[in-house]
C-alpha positions as CSV (number, residue, x, y, z in Angstrom):
1,M,9.4,60.9,15.1
2,N,13.2,61.5,14.9
3,R,14.2,65.1,15.8
4,W,16.1,65.5,12.6
5,S,12.9,64.9,10.7
6,W,11.8,68.4,11.8
7,L,14.8,70.1,10.1
8,C,13.0,70.6,6.7
9,P,9.8,72.1,8.1
10,W,11.6,74.4,10.6
11,L,13.9,75.5,7.8
12,A,11.0,76.2,5.5
13,I,9.2,78.2,8.3
14,A,12.3,80.3,8.9
15,L,12.8,81.0,5.2
16,A,9.1,82.0,4.9
17,A,9.5,84.4,7.9
18,A,12.7,85.8,6.4
19,V,10.9,86.5,3.1
20,F,8.2,88.6,4.9
21,M,10.8,90.4,7.0
22,L,12.9,91.4,4.1
23,F,10.3,92.1,1.4
24,G,7.1,92.7,3.3
25,L,3.7,91.4,2.2
26,T,3.4,91.4,-1.6
27,W,1.7,89.0,-3.9
28,W,5.0,87.4,-4.9
29,S,6.3,87.2,-1.4
30,A,3.1,85.6,-0.2
31,L,3.3,83.1,-3.1
32,L,6.9,82.2,-2.2
33,A,6.1,81.8,1.4
34,A,3.1,79.6,0.6
35,F,5.4,77.4,-1.5
36,L,7.9,77.2,1.3
37,L,5.2,76.2,3.9
38,V,4.1,73.2,1.8
39,C,6.6,71.0,3.7
40,P,5.5,71.8,7.2
41,A,1.8,71.7,6.2
42,L,2.2,68.2,4.7
43,L,4.1,67.0,7.8
44,L,1.3,68.2,10.2
45,W,-1.4,66.8,7.9
46,G,0.5,63.4,7.8
47,L,0.9,63.3,11.5
48,F,-2.8,64.0,12.0
49,I,-4.2,61.4,9.6
50,I,-2.0,58.5,10.7
51,R,-3.4,58.4,14.2
52,Q,-5.1,55.1,13.4
53,K,-3.4,52.1,15.2
54,S,-1.2,50.1,12.9
55,D,-1.2,46.3,13.2
56,E,2.4,46.2,12.2
57,P,5.1,45.6,14.9
58,A,7.2,48.5,15.9
59,V,11.0,48.6,15.6
60,H,13.4,51.1,17.2
61,T,15.8,53.0,15.1
62,R,17.9,56.2,15.6
63,G,17.6,56.9,11.9
64,M,15.1,59.3,10.4
65,T,11.8,57.8,9.4
66,M,9.2,59.1,6.9
67,N,6.2,57.3,8.5
68,W,4.3,60.6,8.7
69,A,4.4,60.9,4.9
70,A,2.9,57.5,4.2
71,P,-0.6,58.8,3.3
72,F,0.8,61.0,0.5
73,Y,4.3,59.6,-0.1
74,D,3.7,58.4,-3.7
75,V,2.2,61.7,-4.8
76,Y,5.0,63.6,-3.2
77,C,7.7,61.6,-5.0
78,R,6.0,62.2,-8.3
79,A,5.7,65.9,-7.6
80,V,9.4,66.3,-6.8
81,G,10.6,64.3,-9.8
82,L,11.2,61.0,-8.0
83,G,8.5,59.0,-9.8
84,Q,8.6,56.4,-12.5
85,G,11.5,57.9,-14.3
86,F,13.7,57.8,-11.2
87,R,12.6,54.3,-10.3
88,G,13.3,53.2,-13.9
89,Q,16.8,54.6,-13.8
90,T,17.5,52.8,-10.5
91,L,16.3,49.5,-12.0
92,Q,18.4,50.1,-15.1
93,V,21.5,50.4,-12.9
94,A,20.5,47.3,-11.0
95,A,20.3,45.2,-14.2
96,I,18.0,42.7,-12.4
97,R,18.0,39.2,-13.9
98,A,15.2,36.6,-14.0
99,G,14.9,34.6,-10.8
100,E,17.0,36.8,-8.5
101,A,16.2,37.3,-4.9
102,I,15.8,41.0,-4.1
103,L,15.8,43.1,-0.9
104,D,14.7,46.7,-0.9
105,V,15.9,48.5,2.3
106,G,13.9,51.6,3.3
107,C,11.3,50.6,0.8
108,G,8.7,53.2,1.7
109,T,5.3,52.4,0.1
110,G,7.0,49.7,-2.0
111,V,6.9,51.1,-5.5
112,L,10.5,50.1,-6.3
113,T,10.1,46.8,-4.6
114,R,7.2,45.8,-6.7
115,R,8.9,47.0,-10.0
116,A,12.0,45.0,-9.1
117,G,10.0,41.9,-8.4
118,E,8.3,42.3,-11.8
119,A,11.7,42.7,-13.5
120,A,12.9,39.5,-12.0
121,G,9.9,37.5,-13.0
122,P,7.5,35.0,-11.3
123,A,10.3,32.7,-10.1
124,A,11.9,35.6,-8.1
125,S,11.4,36.9,-4.6
126,A,11.2,40.6,-3.7
127,V,11.1,41.8,-0.1
128,G,10.8,45.4,1.1
129,I,11.6,46.5,4.6
130,D,11.1,49.9,6.3
131,P,11.0,51.0,10.0
132,G,7.8,53.0,9.3
133,Q,4.8,51.0,10.4
134,D,2.4,53.0,8.2
135,M,4.7,52.8,5.2
136,I,4.6,49.0,5.4
137,R,0.9,49.0,5.9
138,V,0.4,51.1,2.8
139,A,3.0,49.0,0.9
140,K,1.0,45.8,1.7
141,E,-2.3,47.4,0.8
142,N,-0.9,48.6,-2.6
143,A,0.7,45.2,-3.3
144,Q,-2.6,43.4,-2.6
145,R,-4.6,45.9,-4.7
146,L,-2.1,45.6,-7.7
147,G,-1.7,41.8,-7.4
148,S,2.0,42.0,-6.7
149,R,3.9,39.1,-5.1
150,A,6.3,41.4,-3.3
151,A,6.4,40.9,0.5
152,F,6.9,43.6,3.1
153,K,7.9,43.8,6.7
154,V,8.7,46.3,9.4
155,A,12.5,46.3,10.0
156,A,15.5,48.6,10.1
157,I,18.7,48.2,7.9
158,E,20.9,48.1,11.0
159,Q,19.4,44.8,12.1
160,L,18.1,42.9,9.1
161,P,15.9,39.9,10.0
162,F,17.4,37.6,7.3
163,E,19.9,34.8,7.2
164,N,23.4,35.2,5.7
165,A,23.9,35.2,1.9
166,R,20.2,35.2,1.1
167,F,19.9,37.9,-1.6
168,D,21.3,38.5,-5.1
169,V,20.5,42.2,-5.1
170,V,19.9,44.8,-2.3
171,L,18.4,48.1,-3.3
172,A,18.8,51.3,-1.2
173,S,16.9,54.2,-2.8
174,L,17.2,57.5,-1.0
175,M,17.4,56.0,2.4
176,L,21.1,56.1,3.5
177,H,20.8,59.9,4.1
178,H,18.3,59.1,6.8
179,L,21.0,57.4,8.9
180,P,23.7,58.9,11.2
181,P,27.3,57.8,10.3
182,D,27.5,54.9,12.8
183,L,24.1,53.5,11.6
184,K,25.3,53.8,8.0
185,R,28.3,51.7,8.8
186,Q,26.3,49.1,10.7
187,G,23.6,49.0,8.1
188,L,26.1,48.5,5.3
189,R,27.7,45.6,7.2
190,E,24.2,44.0,7.5
191,V,23.7,44.5,3.7
192,Y,27.0,42.8,3.1
193,R,26.1,39.9,5.4
194,V,22.7,39.1,3.7
195,L,24.1,39.4,0.1
196,K,25.3,36.3,-1.7
197,P,29.0,36.3,-2.8
198,G,29.0,38.3,-6.1
199,G,25.8,40.0,-5.1
200,R,25.1,43.6,-6.0
201,F,24.2,46.5,-3.7
202,I,22.5,49.3,-5.7
203,V,22.4,52.7,-4.1
204,A,20.7,55.9,-5.2
205,D,21.1,58.8,-2.9
206,F,22.1,62.4,-2.4
207,Y,25.8,63.3,-3.2
208,R,28.0,66.3,-3.7
209,P,26.0,68.8,-5.8
210,A,27.2,69.1,-9.4
211,N,26.6,72.9,-9.6
212,P,26.7,76.0,-7.4
213,L,23.0,76.5,-7.5
214,W,22.3,73.2,-5.8
215,W,24.8,74.2,-3.1
216,L,22.6,77.2,-2.3
217,V,19.8,74.8,-1.5
218,A,21.9,72.0,0.1
219,W,24.3,73.8,2.4
220,P,22.1,73.5,5.5
221,F,22.3,69.7,5.2
222,L,26.1,69.9,5.8
223,F,25.2,70.6,9.5
224,M,22.8,67.6,9.8
225,P,24.6,64.4,11.0
226,T,22.5,62.1,8.8
227,T,23.1,64.0,5.5
228,A,26.5,65.6,6.0
229,D,28.6,62.6,4.8
230,N,26.4,62.3,1.7
231,F,27.2,65.9,0.7
232,H,30.8,65.6,1.7
233,G,31.1,62.7,-0.8
234,T,32.1,60.0,1.6
235,L,29.5,57.3,0.8
236,P,31.8,55.3,-1.6
237,D,34.4,55.1,1.2
238,Y,31.7,53.6,3.5
239,F,30.9,51.0,0.9
240,R,34.6,50.0,0.7
241,E,35.0,50.0,4.4
242,A,32.1,47.5,4.7
243,G,34.0,45.1,2.3
244,F,32.4,45.9,-1.1
245,D,34.8,45.7,-4.0
246,P,34.5,47.0,-6.6
247,V,32.5,50.1,-6.0
248,Q,31.4,51.8,-9.2
249,G,29.6,55.1,-9.8
250,N,26.7,54.8,-12.3
251,G,25.7,58.3,-13.2
252,R,23.9,61.3,-11.8
253,R,20.3,62.6,-11.8
254,A,19.3,66.2,-11.6
255,G,22.8,67.2,-10.4
256,I,22.3,66.2,-6.8
257,L,21.6,62.4,-6.9
258,A,24.1,59.7,-7.7
259,F,23.9,56.0,-8.4
260,W,26.4,53.3,-7.3
261,T,26.9,49.6,-7.7
262,A,28.9,47.9,-4.9
263,I,29.8,44.2,-5.3
264,K,30.3,41.7,-2.5
265,P,33.4,39.8,-3.6
266,E,33.2,36.2,-4.6
267,E,34.5,33.7,-2.0
268,K,38.1,32.7,-2.6
269,T,38.7,29.1,-3.4
270,S,41.8,27.3,-2.3
């Protein structure tokens, strides 16, 4: 497990301790501390119950992984407002057309991958990749249970196991903030490589908070290498640096998430 994955639980434990030191043990301080300790409790529970050996091949990445959250990832996403509404907004930005080939990088348990494949119809192909072995195991199990044609494999964005110009659309939903700056750049170059000319890269991720209240929550992430460039607002610059043009913002969600469409230019004809 990447060391930066522990930032959230350690921050939660520190805040809970600070609450008790400042206000003592009262019913409301105990309630607040219990709320703060949900994150580390879920992490420990996830690490405990994924001890079973996965049949999926392992890949190495220096990015953060959410493999420990695989057993409860879908419930967690719904609980924090990243459920069907968020997925639907992402697909609305993607404007997927019938028959398109779709890649979902950092797919987690595959919810967005499956919905994207459904939007593209039976003639389409939808593939999800994630470096988390248990995430992919759960994604495959869910796809089989739901009768989805989406395919899943263990892989990391910085080394995509696909040929050049294979996909019409690549989706990246809340995964770029798991990568340090050099892996972001490498991963974006890989996305550019596997997209067809004129293909679309659809990104939903953290961005500069739209109001001061969010900054009170987000400021610690300015010191975390994987998330700092998100909150400094440099993601669009990374897209352009990788060769995407144009790069267009497509709205916000909850004041802290942003959506982009980045286009791989058509090949020039002489």
